[in-house]
N, C-alpha and C positions, 0 to 999 in steps of 0.2 A: 715481456713486458706487461705490465699491468696496468690493462685498459681502464679499470676501474679509478684506479691512479690518475691516469690523464684526464679522464672525464670529471673526476672533482678538482683537477685544477682549472679546468676549461670554464668551470662555472664560478671560480672564485673561493673555492675549498682550499686552505693549507692542508698539505698531507703529512703523515709522520709514516715513513716506510722502514722494513728492514733492509740490512745491507746484504740484500742476496738476488740473483738474478739481475735483471735488466732495470730495475726499479730506480737503484742509485743514479744511473746516468740520467735519469729527467727530473729528478729532484736536487737542487741548490741547497745542501745543509745550510740551516739556518735564514735563507733568503725565501725560499718557496715553500719551505717545509724542514722538516727534521728526517735526517736517517739516522737508525739507533742498530746499532748489533742485533745479530739475530740470539733469539734466547736470553734475552735480557728486559725483563718485564719492568723493574726498576726503573731503568732509563724511558721505557717506552711510557710508562705511567708519568714520569717526570716530565717528559715534551707534552704529553697531551694534557697534563695541567697547566702547563705554562700558556697554551693556547687558549684553554678554558677560561685561566685568571686574566690574560691579558688580551682585550680585546682590539686593541693598538697592531699588536702583534698578529694577530690573527686576520684582521683586516690588509695588513701590509705584506703578510705572507701571501693569502689568497690571490690578492692583485699582481702581486708579482707571479705567481705560478699560472695567472690567465693569461698574463702578456708572453710568459715563456711557450705556451703551448701554441697560442695563437702563431707560431712561427712554423708550427707544423699544419696548418691550414691549407686548403686548397689555395687560395690567393697568395698565399708565401711561397708555396711550393710551385705554383707556375711561374711565377715571378724568378726564381732562382733558378728554374729550367729554362726560360727565354735568355735569362742572362748568361747562362752558359752557352746557349747554342749560338748567342749574339757574337761571343767572345772568339769562336771559331772562325765567323764571318762577320764581321765590323759592319759591313754596309748593310747587313739584315736590322740592326739596331735603329 
């Protein structure tokens, strides 16, 4: 898991990662950032250039990543856990 990746997304920075490890599980390619093949500097350069040259795309992807990461915050996690417990005992909800 790339903690730096999640931290960047949390503050609204679009991300570019390679398709290795767990990072591609957190980036929606073309939505919250770009996923590039490993060892492909030409594609990496292209995706970085697209973000630098298109501030609308940059902002849209950054906002999407921020919303995506908020789903992992404590309030969202606590709500999900409570909902799961409540499903076991409906009177508790």
